[in-house]
C-alpha positions as a printed Julia matrix, in Angstrom:
75×3 Matrix{Float64}:
  90.01  145.69  100.22
  91.12  144.26  103.57
  92.05  140.63  104.22
  88.79  140.15  106.17
  86.76  141.46  103.26
  88.62  139.12  100.91
  87.8   136.14  103.11
  84.18  137.3   103.39
  83.96  137.46   99.6
  85.53  134.03   99.18
  83.2   132.5   101.78
  80.13  134.05  100.14
  81.24  132.63   96.8
  81.78  129.23   98.42
  78.3   129.42   99.92
  76.87  130.06   96.47
  78.6   126.94   95.11
  81.6   128.55   93.38
  84.14  125.71   93.02
  87.0   128.09   92.26
  86.35  129.85   95.57
  86.49  126.5    97.37
  89.9   125.94   95.81
  91.08  129.38   96.92
  89.85  128.74  100.46
  91.62  125.37  100.48
  94.91  126.82   99.2
  94.71  129.73  101.63
  94.33  127.56  104.73
  96.06  124.29  103.79
  99.57  125.2   104.95
  98.53  126.97  108.18
  96.25  124.07  109.1
  98.94  121.53  108.21
 101.28  123.28  110.65
  98.71  123.17  113.44
  97.83  119.51  112.91
 101.48  118.51  112.45
 102.31  120.06  115.8
 100.12  117.44  117.48
 100.33  114.55  115.01
 103.72  113.38  113.71
 102.53  110.78  111.17
 102.27  112.56  107.77
  99.63  110.17  106.44
  97.43  110.77  109.47
  97.94  114.54  109.11
  96.78  114.32  105.48
  93.72  112.28  106.49
  92.8   114.79  109.2
  93.19  117.73  106.82
  91.12  115.98  104.16
  88.33  115.23  106.62
  88.47  118.73  108.11
  88.22  120.5   104.77
  85.44  118.15  103.69
  83.46  119.03  106.81
  84.16  122.74  106.28
  83.04  122.64  102.65
  79.88  120.68  103.41
  78.87  122.97  106.27
  80.03  126.34  104.89
  76.48  127.29  103.96
  75.6   127.43  107.67
  78.49  129.79  108.53
  77.06  133.06  109.77
  80.04  135.21  110.74
  83.41  134.91  108.98
  85.08  137.53  111.15
  84.27  136.03  114.55
  87.44  135.14  116.44
  87.81  131.76  118.08
  88.09  131.89  121.85
  89.64  129.01  123.72
  89.21  128.23  127.39
């Protein structure tokens, strides 16, 4: 199974309300997201608040996600 398929499976489980899958998604992306946010924000408390809010938004809206493999394009 490829990494993309693993993420697809986790997202589908999240969409069906699987709390363990939400935890896996959180643990998978917490450190990479912390690095991104910390690059721009130096205050650790603010970084934690942003991550908390971001994951909350992601979890609440995950049911509307249509394509887990679509790449983000900037600019």
